[in-house]
N, C-alpha and C positions, 0 to 999 in steps of 0.2 A: 504494500500500500504506500502511495506517494505521501511523503511528509510535507507539511506546510509551515513556512515561516512568514510571519507578518512583521512588516517594518513600519513603524509609526513615525512619520516625518518625511516630507518630500524635499528636503534640502540636500546639501552637499554630502553629508555623512550617510543619510538615508539612501540616496541613489548609489553611492559608492559601495555600500554594503549590499544592496540589492543586486547590482550588476556583477559583483564579484562572487556572491553566493551562486547565482545562476551560471556563471562562467566556470566555477570550480566543481559544481556538482549538479547536474541536470535532474537528479532525482528529487530535488526539492522544488516544491511549488512556492514561488515567491510572490507575495502580495504587498504592495507599497501603498500606504494610506497617507493622504495629505488633506488636512482640514480646509485649506484655502482653495481658491480657484486657479492657482498657478503653481507649477513645480519650480523649484530652484530660484525662488524670488530673490534671495540674498545674493546668490551667485550672480544674478543678472545685474545688480547695482554695484557689486563690489569693485574696488579699484577704479572708481569713476566709470563703470561700465566696461572695463577691460578685463576684470577678474585677476586679482593677484593670487595665482594658483598656489605658489609656495615661495620659499626663499632659498637662495643658492648657498645654503649652509649644510655641508654634507658630512659633518662630524657630529654624531649624536651627543657627545659630551658637551659640545659647544651649543648645539641646537637647543638643548633643554634649558639653557640659561635665559632664553627669551620668554619663559613661562613663569610668571609670578606665582601661579597656582598650578600644580601638576608636574613640576619639573622632575622630581624624584621618581614619580610613577611612570613617566613617559620614557625614561632612559632605556629600559628593556624593550618596549615596543619600537622605539626609533632604531634600535639595532636590527630589528626585523623588517621594518618598512619606514624608510625615511625619505628625505626630499629627493634623493637620486632615484629612488624607486617610483616616486610620484612622476618624475620627469619621464622615466622609462615607460610607465603605464600609459601615460597620455600619448607619448611619441609613437609607441607601438600601435596606437589606434589612429595615427595620422595627424595628431595635434602637436605641432612644433612649438616649443617654448623658447623664450629669449630672456636673458638676464640683463637688468638695467644696472646703472652705476651703483645704486645703493643695495644691490643684491636681490631685489624683488624680481620675481619671475612671472611673465605674462605670456599668453599665446601670441605668436608672431602676427596674428590678425588684429591684435589690439581690440578684440571683441569678446565679451563674456559669452556671447551666443555660441561661439566655437566650443567652449567648455560645456555649455548646456546641451548642445546638439550631440556631443560625444557621449555624455552620460546617459541621455535619453536613448540614443541609438543602441548603446550597449545593453541597457535594460530591456528594450524592446526585442533586440536580437536574442537575448537570453530567455525571452518568454515571461518576463516579469509582468504581473498584472498591476497596472498603474491606475490609481483611483483618486480623483479630485473630489473636493467637497465631502470628504470622508474622515471626520475627526473621531478619535477615540473618546468615548464618554463613559464607558464602563470597562473594568478590567478585573477578571477573576482568575485566580490560580488554582487549578484543580489537578494536582499531580497524580491522583489515583484514577482519574478518568482516562478515556481513550486519548484525548488531547489535553495537553498541560494547561492551555490558556483559552479563555473565552473573552473575546474583545467585543464590547458593545460599540456600534458605529451609528452615530446620529440618532440615537434613541429608538431606532426601529429595525435594527439589523444586528445580528450576532455572528461573529466569525470565530472559528476554532483554529488553534495553532499548536504545533509541537514545539516551536521556538518563537521568541518574540524579541525584536530589536527596537529599543527606544532611541530615536534619533531626532527628537523634537526641538532641541535647543531649549530656550526659556519658555516654559509653559506651566502656569500655575495649576491647571487642571491635571496635567500629566504628573507633575510632582506630587500632587495630592493623592493620586491613585497609587503612586509608588510608595508613598508614606504608609498607605493602608496595607501594603504588602510587607511593611516592616523596615523600609529603607529610611535613613536619616537624610534630611535636606540641610545643606549649608545655605543659610539665608542669602538669596541673590541680591547683589547690588550692581549698579551700572559700571561698566568698564569701557575704555576707549571713548572718551567724550572731550569736548572742547570747553574752554573756560570763559565764563561771562565776566568781563572786566569793563567797568565804566570809569575810564581814566582819560582825561582830556589830552594827555600826551600821545595816546594811540587811537582815540575814538574817530579821528578824521582821516585815518590812514588805511582803510580796508584795501587788501590786495598787496600791500607792501610786505616783503619777506626778507629774512636774512638767512644765508645758507647754513650757518652753524652757530647756534647759540647754546648756552647752558641755562637750565632752569632749576632752582633749588626751592624746595618746600620749606618755608620759614618755620623754625622750631623743629627741624628734622635734618638728618644728614642726607636725605634723599636728594640726588642730583641726576638730572637727565640731560641729554644733549641731542642736537640734530637741527634740521631746518625749523624755522619759526615763522608762522604766517599770522599777520594781523587781519582780523575779520571785522565784519560789521558789529559783532557782539563781543569781541575780545581777542583771544589768542587761540590758534590751532597749530597744526603741523606736527611732525613726528616727535619733537621734544615735549610737547604738551600731551600728546596721546600716550607716549611712554609713561609719563608720570601718572596719568589717569588710570592706566592699567596697573602699574606697580603699586600705587597707593590707593587702589579702589576702595578698600574697606576703611582706611584712615580718613579719606576725604568724605566718605559717607558719614562717618562718625562726627566729622566737623560740620555736617550739614551743608557741605559745599561752600563754606565761607572760610577763607584762609588767605594768607599772603604768600606770594612767590617772589624770589629774587632772580632777576634776569641779568646775565652777562651777554651783551649783544654780539660778542665775538669769541667763539670757542669757550674755553674755560678761563679766560683772562680775568684775573682778580682785580679789585679796585686798585691795589698797589701797583700791579703791572700796568694798568691803564695810566696811572700817575706817571710811571716811568716813561711811557710812550708820549704822554703830554709834554714832558720835559724835552723830549726829542723834537716834538713839533715846534716848541718854542725856539729851539736852535735853528731849525730848518726853515720855518715859516714865520719868523718873529714879527714881520711887518704885516702879515695877512690877517684878515678877520676870521674869527672862529667859525662864523656861520658859512663862510665860503670854502672851508677846507675840512670836510668830514673826514674823520679818522677811520682807518681799516675798511675803506670803501663802503661805509654804511650809506644806505640810500639818503640823498640830501634832504628829502622831506621828513624822514625819520629823525635824522640828525637835528634839523632845525626845530622839531617838535620836542625832542628829548632835552636838549640843552636849555638850561634856565635863561630867561630873557636877558637878565643882567650880565650874562656872560657872552651871549651871541654876538653882540656888536663890538666887543672888545677885540683888540689885536692879541695874538698869542703871547707876545712879549709882555703885555700889560696885565696878565692874569695874576691875581694875588695867590698866596699859598693856600688860603681858605677856599678860593674858587677852584684851584687845581684839585684839591681833595674832594670838593663837591662834585666836580666833573667826573672824577674817578669812580665815585659811588654811583652816579647816574648811569655810567656806562658798564660798570662791572658788577653792580649789585642793585639794580633798579627794582625798587619795591613796588609791586602792583597788587592791589586788593582784588581777590576773586570772590564774586558773590553769585554763585549759581553755575550751572553747566548747561551745555547744549549737546544733543546727540550728534555724533559724527556718523551720519546715517549709512555711509558706505561700508563701515567697518564695525558697527555697534555690536558689542558682545556683552555678556553678563558674567560677572564673577560670582560663583555660587553654583549650587546644583547638588547632585548625588554625592554623598560622602565617599571619598576615594578608597578608604580602607575597607569598604564593603564590596569592592570590585576586584576580581582577579584579572590583573593586567596582562597575563599570559594568554587570556582568551576573551577578555572584556565581558565575561559572564558574572552575574551577580553571585556573591558568596552566600546570599540569603535565599534566593529563589532560583533553583535550577532551571535552565532553559531561557532565562531572562538575560538579555545582553544590552549593552549601552554603547553608543557612539556619538562623538561630537560634544556639543556644548551643554547637553543635559547633565554632563558630569561637572564637577567643580574643577574645571580646567579652563584656563584662558591665557592669552599671550598678548604681547605688545603688537603693534601694527607692523605689517610687512610680509604677510603671507603665512605667518606662523599659526594662526587660528585655523586656517584651511588645512595646513599640514597635520595638525592634531586630528582634524575631522577625517582626513584620508587614512591616517594611521590607525586610529581606533576602529574605524569602519572595516578596514581590510582585515585586521586581526579578528574581529568578531565574525566576519565572513568566512575566514579560514577555519575557525573553530566550529561554526555551524556546518559548513560543507563537509567537514571530516566526520560528522556524526553518522 
């Protein structure tokens, strides 16, 4: 008798699990349920519509360092299926990937539709039953019956399954059903978000960016770096998104009200800026401060950051106090954050199923035999750059291997 596996969640991890189960063992009937009216919606918008498939980091020990939650648990899985395996999987199916300067990997078409088409085609080719508008509303575990699971769909239908994969990402309803089966939930909080900042020094500068800044959370040793983008509502860019991921729980505890200190050029400290200012006084002594931005900072940003009483002065005329003030503004610029905005292309949640309750050799529940997890339903998340997708591919593939081997 043919066995049935039901996969709940039609996103990246759900499709990857479905396609690989079907490919590895045709004896399984694979049913994929998606509560919405569209498959792979997050894949569609990720990476600005280009889909940041993975990151060109091919050392598992280094790769796990990009995961604020789940790094220890993912080390073993990454030794079995990591970024190079993802590249090979897609390229063997006709999807060529390219690596950008920052290590992010995209399809050469620069279109997420390429990834969507590949995943859908693989699922269809494998005979996966794809169902939209089919949300799981009930879940029963009946190990003594013919089938281990009974899944209620949309209040009027019941499916039976021998194995069940939960790949829903953040879903309060699904988490509640899993808690009813005995699993613990780590309370979810947002990760990967931008900072709302109402500061006149940056409020009129949306679209201006610097290529490499450092951002420190005031009252903490946490320091992140990378490109920084000024937006209509505050700050974004990799340096901000890294901090929002690494400090997701602490920022939630602070109710998203805190201060940051920004160095507008790498990790240059106020003292190092002061040293550079003294050099500017020697080289450009007769020039006005406002006409000679340091470190190639955008002129509009420079003129907005520098105090008015300093701007019109010549470099040679700056007092010691003004030089120190300038060093602080450039190397430890204090900005008040009051709220967050979702970075919609990459939004993930920190929180989910407690990792100690999962066997990471198979992605099977330690509490409920036959129940598997993949993707963001677990308490795993990463910084931006393709790492969250890699966790989805890896956990889905390992679950697929374990199910196919049954």
